[in-house]
C-alpha positions in Angstrom: 125.8 112.6 94.2 125.5 110.4 97.7 123.7 107.1 97.0 120.7 106.4 99.6 119.0 103.3 100.5 115.0 103.5 100.7 111.8 100.9 101.3 108.3 101.1 100.5 105.1 98.8 101.3 102.6 97.3 99.8 99.4 95.2 100.6 98.7 92.4 98.0 95.8 90.2 97.9 98.5 86.9 96.4 99.5 84.7 98.5 103.4 84.8 99.2 104.2 82.0 97.0 102.5 83.4 94.0 103.9 86.7 95.0 107.6 84.8 95.0 107.2 83.3 91.7 106.8 87.0 90.2 110.1 87.8 91.5 111.9 84.8 90.2 110.5 83.0 87.5 111.2 84.4 83.6 107.7 83.8 82.4 106.2 85.8 85.2 109.3 88.3 85.6 108.1 89.5 81.6 104.6 90.2 82.8 105.5 93.4 85.1 109.6 94.0 85.8 111.2 93.7 82.6 111.0 92.8 78.6 113.0 89.8 78.5 114.8 88.1 81.3 117.7 85.1 81.2 118.6 83.3 84.4 121.7 80.8 84.7 122.0 79.7 88.0 121.8 82.2 90.3 122.6 85.7 87.7 119.7 87.3 86.2 120.1 89.2 83.4 117.4 91.6 82.8 116.3 93.4 79.5 114.6 96.6 78.8 114.1 98.2 75.6 117.5 96.9 74.2 119.9 97.4 77.1 120.7 94.8 79.7 121.5 94.6 83.6 122.7 91.6 85.0 121.9 90.9 88.8 123.0 88.1 91.5 120.8 86.7 94.2 122.7 86.9 97.1 119.9 85.9 99.7 116.8 83.7 98.7 114.2 81.9 100.9 111.2 80.7 99.2 107.8 82.5 99.4 109.7 85.3 101.7 112.9 87.2 100.2 114.9 87.3 97.3 117.8 89.6 97.5 119.7 90.8 94.4 123.3 92.8 93.8 123.6 94.4 90.3 127.2 93.6 89.0 127.5 96.8 87.7 126.7 98.7 91.3 129.8 100.9 92.2 129.3 100.0 96.2 128.9 96.2 96.8 126.9 96.7 99.4 123.7 97.9 97.5 121.0 95.5 96.6 117.3 95.2 95.7 115.3 92.8 97.8 111.9 91.9 97.3 110.6 90.7 101.0 107.4 89.1 101.6 105.5 88.3 104.9 102.3 87.9 105.8 100.1 90.1 107.8 98.9 88.3 111.5 95.8 90.8 111.8 94.6 90.9 108.4 96.2 88.0 106.4 97.3 90.1 103.7 100.4 89.5 101.9 102.8 92.4 102.7 105.6 93.7 99.9 108.4 95.2 101.3 110.7 96.6 98.3 114.5 97.8 99.1 116.3 99.5 96.8 119.1 102.3 96.4 119.2 105.5 94.2 121.1 108.9 94.0 119.6 110.8 96.8 118.0 113.5 94.2 116.2 110.4 92.4 113.9 109.2 95.5 111.2 110.8 93.9 111.6 109.4 90.7 112.5 105.8 91.9 109.3 105.5 94.1 107.1 106.7 90.9 108.6 104.1 89.2 108.2 101.4 91.8 104.6 102.5 92.2 104.1 102.0 88.6 105.8 98.7 88.6 103.9 97.4 91.2 100.5 98.5 90.0 101.3 96.5 86.7 102.5 93.5 89.2 98.8 94.0 91.4 97.3 93.5 87.5 99.2 90.7 87.2 98.7 88.8 90.5 95.0 90.0 90.9 95.4 92.5 93.7 
């Protein structure tokens, strides 16, 4: 099955710096993304229900963007990115998530992200 890139956009009331901390600190990541996380330098090991996935930070711009590359990914050009910006018109914080999945799993992945982001919004106050 062909792997495809997809992006999703979400609006937050939280500031970019608060949102950024939810992608980079263990105490915040476990509140919405994973059961547990271990960070060693630029390597993040995420744990979900007893299984783990290891990702390396390949780009990090504080309060703007963090991009991970999963170490077990078959295609090294794939990544997971959280891109944060501020709307100049409304002042709202905009989060764009870019991820990859099998072509026939796009809807499932989007639903999963929608669910995860609802948790993130609860934790950040919207």
